[in-house]
Structure formats: C-alpha cells, structure tokens
C-alpha positions as CSV (number, residue, x, y, z in Angstrom):
1,M,-28.6,-3.4,-21.2
2,G,-30.4,-3.6,-17.9
3,S,-29.9,-2.8,-14.3
4,I,-31.3,-4.4,-11.2
5,G,-30.7,-1.6,-8.7
6,P,-31.0,-0.7,-5.1
7,E,-33.4,1.5,-3.2
8,P,-32.1,5.0,-2.7
9,I,-30.1,5.6,0.5
10,P,-31.6,8.1,2.8
11,L,-29.6,11.2,3.5
12,G,-28.2,11.5,7.0
13,G,-28.7,9.2,9.9
14,E,-27.0,6.1,11.0
15,I,-25.7,3.6,8.4
16,T,-27.7,0.4,8.9
17,A,-28.6,-2.7,7.0
18,Q,-31.6,-0.7,5.6
19,T,-29.6,2.3,4.5
20,Q,-26.3,0.9,3.2
21,R,-25.9,0.4,-0.5
22,K,-25.7,-3.0,-2.2
23,P,-22.6,-4.5,-3.9
24,R,-22.7,-3.3,-7.5
25,F,-21.6,-5.6,-10.3
26,L,-21.0,-5.2,-14.0
27,C,-22.2,-8.4,-15.5
28,L,-20.5,-9.8,-18.6
29,H,-22.5,-12.4,-20.5
30,G,-21.4,-15.5,-22.3
31,F,-20.2,-15.9,-25.9
32,R,-22.9,-15.1,-28.5
33,T,-25.6,-14.2,-26.0
34,S,-26.5,-10.8,-24.5
35,G,-27.0,-8.8,-21.3
36,A,-30.7,-9.4,-21.5
37,I,-30.1,-13.2,-21.7
38,M,-27.7,-13.2,-18.7
39,E,-30.2,-11.2,-16.7
40,K,-32.8,-13.9,-17.4
41,Q,-30.3,-16.6,-16.5
42,V,-29.4,-15.0,-13.1
43,I,-32.5,-13.3,-12.0
44,G,-34.7,-16.1,-13.3
45,K,-32.7,-18.8,-11.5
46,W,-31.3,-17.3,-8.3
47,P,-33.7,-16.8,-5.3
48,R,-35.0,-13.3,-4.6
49,H,-33.3,-13.3,-1.2
50,V,-30.0,-13.5,-3.0
51,T,-30.6,-11.1,-6.0
52,S,-32.2,-8.5,-3.8
53,R,-28.9,-8.1,-2.0
54,L,-27.1,-7.2,-5.3
55,D,-27.1,-4.3,-7.7
56,L,-26.5,-5.8,-11.1
57,F,-26.0,-4.1,-14.4
58,F,-26.2,-6.4,-17.5
59,A,-24.3,-5.1,-20.5
60,D,-24.1,-6.2,-24.1
61,A,-20.7,-7.1,-25.6
62,P,-19.4,-4.8,-28.3
63,F,-19.5,-7.1,-31.3
64,P,-22.5,-8.7,-33.0
65,A,-22.2,-12.5,-33.1
66,E,-20.2,-13.7,-36.1
67,G,-21.7,-17.1,-36.1
68,T,-24.4,-19.3,-34.7
69,S,-25.3,-19.0,-31.1
70,D,-25.7,-22.0,-28.8
71,V,-28.8,-20.4,-27.3
72,E,-30.8,-20.0,-30.5
73,G,-34.2,-21.4,-30.0
74,I,-33.9,-20.9,-26.3
75,F,-33.4,-17.2,-26.0
76,P,-34.2,-14.7,-28.8
77,P,-31.5,-12.6,-30.6
78,P,-29.7,-10.3,-30.9
79,Y,-26.5,-12.1,-29.8
80,Y,-23.1,-10.5,-29.0
81,E,-19.5,-11.6,-28.4
82,W,-16.8,-9.9,-26.4
83,F,-13.9,-10.8,-28.7
84,Q,-13.1,-13.5,-31.3
85,F,-10.8,-16.4,-30.8
86,S,-9.3,-19.4,-32.6
87,K,-10.4,-23.0,-32.0
88,D,-7.5,-23.7,-29.7
89,F,-8.2,-20.4,-27.8
90,M,-4.6,-19.3,-28.4
91,D,-5.3,-16.3,-30.8
92,Y,-7.7,-13.5,-30.1
93,R,-9.1,-10.7,-32.3
94,N,-10.5,-7.4,-31.0
95,F,-9.2,-8.2,-27.5
96,D,-7.7,-4.8,-26.8
97,E,-10.9,-3.2,-28.2
98,C,-12.9,-5.4,-25.8
99,L,-10.9,-4.2,-22.8
100,A,-11.3,-0.6,-23.8
101,Y,-15.0,-1.1,-24.3
102,I,-15.4,-2.6,-20.8
103,E,-13.5,0.3,-19.3
104,D,-15.8,2.7,-21.1
105,L,-18.9,0.8,-19.7
106,I,-17.5,1.3,-16.2
107,I,-16.9,5.0,-16.8
108,K,-20.4,5.5,-18.3
109,H,-22.5,3.3,-16.0
110,G,-20.3,2.9,-12.9
111,P,-18.9,3.0,-10.5
112,F,-18.9,-0.8,-9.9
113,D,-17.6,-2.8,-7.0
114,G,-17.0,-5.9,-9.0
115,L,-17.4,-8.0,-12.1
116,M,-19.8,-11.0,-12.5
117,G,-19.2,-13.1,-15.6
118,F,-20.5,-16.3,-17.3
119,S,-18.4,-18.3,-19.8
120,Q,-16.5,-15.8,-22.0
121,G,-17.6,-13.1,-19.7
122,A,-16.2,-15.1,-16.8
123,I,-12.9,-15.6,-18.4
124,L,-12.7,-11.8,-18.8
125,S,-13.9,-11.1,-15.3
126,A,-11.3,-13.4,-13.8
127,A,-8.4,-11.9,-15.8
128,L,-9.2,-8.2,-15.4
129,P,-8.2,-7.8,-11.8
130,G,-4.7,-9.1,-12.5
131,L,-4.4,-7.0,-15.7
132,Q,-5.6,-4.0,-13.8
133,A,-3.1,-4.5,-10.9
134,R,-0.3,-4.4,-13.4
135,G,-1.6,-1.3,-15.1
136,L,-2.5,-3.1,-18.3
137,A,-6.3,-2.6,-18.2
138,L,-9.0,-0.5,-16.5
139,T,-6.5,2.2,-15.6
140,K,-9.1,4.9,-15.6
141,V,-11.5,3.3,-13.2
142,P,-11.4,2.2,-9.5
143,K,-9.9,-1.1,-8.5
144,I,-12.1,-4.2,-8.9
145,K,-13.0,-5.4,-5.4
146,W,-14.8,-8.6,-6.0
147,V,-15.5,-11.1,-8.8
148,V,-18.1,-13.8,-9.4
149,I,-17.0,-16.4,-11.9
150,I,-19.6,-18.7,-13.4
151,S,-18.1,-21.4,-15.7
152,G,-14.8,-19.6,-16.1
153,A,-11.3,-20.5,-17.2
154,E,-7.9,-18.9,-17.7
155,F,-6.7,-17.3,-20.9
156,R,-4.4,-19.8,-22.7
157,K,-2.5,-17.3,-24.8
158,P,0.9,-16.9,-23.0
159,E,1.1,-13.1,-23.8
160,V,-2.2,-12.6,-21.9
161,A,-1.9,-15.3,-19.2
162,E,1.6,-14.3,-18.1
163,K,0.3,-10.8,-17.4
164,A,-3.1,-11.6,-16.0
165,Y,-2.0,-14.4,-13.6
166,A,1.6,-13.3,-12.9
167,T,0.8,-13.3,-9.2
168,K,-2.1,-14.6,-7.3
169,I,-5.2,-12.4,-7.6
170,E,-6.1,-11.1,-4.1
171,C,-9.6,-9.7,-4.6
172,P,-12.2,-12.0,-3.0
173,S,-13.8,-14.3,-5.6
174,L,-16.7,-16.7,-5.9
175,H,-16.5,-19.5,-8.5
176,F,-19.2,-21.8,-9.8
177,L,-18.0,-25.2,-11.0
178,G,-20.4,-27.5,-12.8
179,K,-20.0,-31.3,-12.6
180,D,-20.7,-31.7,-16.3
181,D,-19.3,-28.4,-17.5
182,F,-16.8,-28.8,-20.4
183,L,-14.8,-26.0,-18.8
184,R,-14.7,-27.6,-15.4
185,I,-11.0,-28.7,-15.5
186,H,-10.1,-25.2,-16.7
187,G,-12.2,-23.7,-13.9
188,E,-10.4,-25.8,-11.3
189,K,-7.1,-24.6,-12.7
190,L,-8.3,-21.0,-12.5
191,L,-8.9,-21.4,-8.7
192,K,-5.1,-21.6,-8.2
193,S,-4.7,-18.1,-9.5
194,F,-6.8,-16.6,-6.7
195,V,-6.1,-16.2,-3.0
196,D,-8.7,-18.1,-0.9
197,P,-11.5,-18.5,-3.6
198,L,-14.9,-19.5,-2.5
199,V,-16.5,-22.3,-4.6
200,I,-20.0,-23.4,-5.3
201,Q,-20.2,-26.9,-6.9
202,H,-23.3,-27.8,-8.9
203,P,-24.4,-30.9,-10.7
204,K,-25.2,-29.2,-14.1
205,G,-23.1,-28.4,-17.1
206,H,-22.1,-25.1,-18.8
207,T,-24.9,-23.0,-17.4
208,V,-25.8,-20.4,-14.8
209,P,-27.0,-22.9,-12.1
210,R,-29.9,-22.5,-9.7
211,L,-29.1,-21.9,-6.1
212,V,-31.3,-24.5,-4.2
213,D,-29.1,-26.7,-2.0
214,E,-28.1,-25.7,1.5
215,N,-24.3,-25.7,0.9
216,S,-24.6,-23.4,-2.2
217,L,-26.9,-21.0,-0.4
218,E,-24.6,-20.9,2.7
219,T,-21.5,-20.2,0.5
220,M,-23.4,-17.4,-1.4
221,D,-24.6,-15.9,1.9
222,A,-21.0,-15.9,3.2
223,F,-19.8,-14.0,0.1
224,L,-22.7,-11.5,0.2
225,S,-22.2,-10.9,4.0
226,M,-18.5,-10.3,3.4
227,M,-19.2,-7.7,0.8
228,E,-21.9,-6.1,2.9
229,S,-19.6,-5.8,5.9
230,D,-16.9,-4.3,3.8
231,I,-19.3,-1.7,2.3
232,A,-20.7,-0.9,5.8
233,K,-17.2,-0.3,7.2
234,T,-16.3,1.9,4.2
235,L,-19.5,4.0,4.6
236,H,-18.9,4.2,8.4
237,D,-15.3,5.3,8.0
238,S,-16.3,7.8,5.3
239,A,-19.1,9.2,7.5
240,E,-16.7,9.6,10.4
241,E,-14.2,11.5,8.2
242,K,-16.9,13.9,7.1
243,S,-18.2,14.5,10.7
244,P,-17.3,18.0,11.9
245,I,-14.8,18.2,14.7
246,V,-16.2,20.2,17.6
247,E,-13.6,22.0,19.7
248,C,-14.5,22.9,23.2
249,V,-13.0,26.1,24.5
250,V,-13.0,26.5,28.2
251,S,-12.6,30.0,29.6
252,V,-10.8,30.4,32.9
C-alpha cells in the first residue's frame, strides 16, 4: 500500500490555495493486480500538475489472486483480487467480506473524500455510493463525496444491482471510457446511473490512459477545481464556526 500525500496545512491564518488540503482518494486497483501497480499506472501516466492536486492512497485487495494475472510479465507480483466472480459475472464469492475490508481500510487509513477505481476496483467504486446511501455498506465511515471511475461497469447480479443503482447516484463522478475497451458498452450504461457524470474519452483499451489531449485535461481540471472549491468552502465554513464571537458591551 502506498500514499501520495499533501504538504502539511499550516495552523492558523487564511485558507488559501496554498494551505487548503487536497482531495483524498482511496484507490482500488484492477482484478489480479495490486495497489503498487495502480500507483505506477496513475502516477506514471498522469501529468504531475494533475497528480500533485490529489492525495491518493493505493491499497491492496484482500485476497491473493486465485489465477493468472493479465499483467504478468508487465508488472511484478504479488497480485490480488477484491472478490471472485463467475464467467457471466452473475455470481460473486467473498463479496460481503470485500465490502467489510474496504470499510476497514477507510477506518484505518482515512478519512477519504472519494474512491478512485480501475476495472474491478472501478465497479466497486461506482456501486459503493449507492449501497452506502441505502445503509447497506460503509455505514461506519463518512459519506463518499466523489468517485473516479476508470474502465468501470455495473454489477450484473440483480440482488446487488437493484440496491446499488436503485436511484441515480448523486455524488459527482468522473468516468474514463476507452474506445477499444471491452467494457466500454458497460461503462456507457453505468453513466446512466449517475447524475451529471463527467466523461473523459480516450483512444485506448482496458487501461489507465495517459492524459495528454486538451479535452481530457480540461475535463480533469474542471473536476479537480470543483473538488477544490468544495473543500475550500467547507474549510472556510468550519473556520467561521470556530471563530470566537466577540461581544461589545457599551457602558452608558
């Protein structure tokens, strides 16, 4: 597990762009990879002026890979998986244990503002806000504010889908859709489960894409700026609440 964290916030003084904290994300890697691999995928591909505005914690999934990893020969082991599933993605094993594990990660390493996921991690990241809103997951931790979904999809099992996507998910979201991604159709369907999702299109397949074209960078900047503004407002409101109220007594 690894964390790309912010500089300490100075005590006291005005809240500015230099002193406010960064949006903090728990990052959930893809199937049979690892937190270290996702860190290389994100930090290694996204420009510094993007990653420097985020506080990212890359966690390993709870279960060692039960089979061959697609990244063997590209990234070294160990490899992990969040839960196990059937070929038609209709039956899951260790799913409840996975949700409990993620909640424990948040308790131990949080708080986090949001979730960032790739592939299997993206499927989880997209479903958890809806499950949390219905009191079915992450009941011991603060509400998920934002999600970043890279090569995501919906859960297909009705017992999970009916709960996760019962109503449109309101937390702001950023979705990456690859032109040649085998999950693209499912990722497009997932967009319908969110209120006003932001989308970055890229020409690659099932991968964490580089952010190089102007449109992608503009969309990412808009998402980052939205989060930064929200955090600044929260910090400002909190500071005002803590400011002492000075009463002036006038003697006549």
